[in-house]
C-alpha positions in Angstrom: -0.7 -5.2 16.0 -0.4 -7.3 12.8 -4.4 -6.7 12.5 -4.1 -3.0 12.5 -0.7 -3.2 10.2 -3.1 -5.3 7.6 -6.1 -2.4 7.9 -3.6 0.3 7.9 -1.3 -1.0 4.7 -4.4 0.5 2.7 -4.6 4.1 4.4 -1.8 5.4 2.2 -3.7 5.0 -0.8 -7.2 6.3 0.2 -5.4 9.4 1.1 -6.3 12.4 -1.2 -2.9 14.1 -2.2 0.8 12.7 -2.1 1.9 14.6 1.0 -1.2 12.5 2.8 -0.3 9.2 1.5 3.5 9.7 2.7 3.1 10.9 6.1 0.8 7.7 6.6 2.7 5.3 5.0 5.8 6.7 7.3 3.3 6.9 10.4 2.4 2.9 9.4 6.4 2.4 9.5 6.4 3.8 12.9 3.9 1.9 14.6 5.6 -1.1 12.9 9.0 -0.4 13.8 9.1 -1.4 17.6 7.8 -5.4 16.7 9.1 -5.2 12.8 11.8 -3.4 12.0 13.3 -4.5 9.1 9.5 -4.5 7.7 9.6 -1.0 8.6 12.5 -0.2 7.1 11.6 -2.0 3.9 8.2 0.0 3.8 10.3 3.6 4.3 13.0 2.6 1.4 10.2 1.5 -1.3 8.0 4.7 0.0 8.3 5.7 -3.6 7.8 2.8 -5.6 4.1 2.2 -3.3 3.1 5.7 -4.0 4.1 5.9 -7.9 0.3 5.4 -8.7 -0.5 8.4 -7.3 0.8 10.3 -10.4 -1.9 9.0 -12.2 -5.4 10.7 -12.1 -7.7 9.1 -9.2 -10.2 7.6 -11.0 -7.5 5.5 -13.2 -6.0 3.8 -9.5 -8.2 0.8 -10.0 -7.0 0.1 -13.4 -3.7 -0.1 -12.4 -2.5 -3.4 -12.7 0.1 -5.3 -10.5 3.3 -6.9 -11.5 3.2 -9.2 -9.0 2.0 -12.7 -10.4 0.4 -13.4 -6.7 -1.8 -10.2 -6.5 -2.6 -11.0 -10.5 -4.2 -14.6 -9.1 -5.6 -13.0 -6.3 -7.8 -10.5 -8.4 -8.5 -12.9 -11.2 -9.9 -15.4 -8.3 -11.3 -13.0 -6.5 -13.1 -11.6 -10.1 -14.6 -15.2 -10.7 -16.0 -16.0 -7.0 -18.6 -12.8 -7.1 
């Protein structure tokens, strides 16, 4: 289940429209609910923030930065590795 969740967490952002992304995020929360009820509740509570990037044109999505310092550091390390 945890491996599936790691893969599935990217699916909402890959949807062609916001409705599909919201459906996919809710489906992910539903799959997590039995084992990880608190995580599912957090996903649903932050649904609008998680998918906020979708109001911008799709070609801008990759250029939107993260405010999470660990994510920025990881992205910088990935760029340096290759």
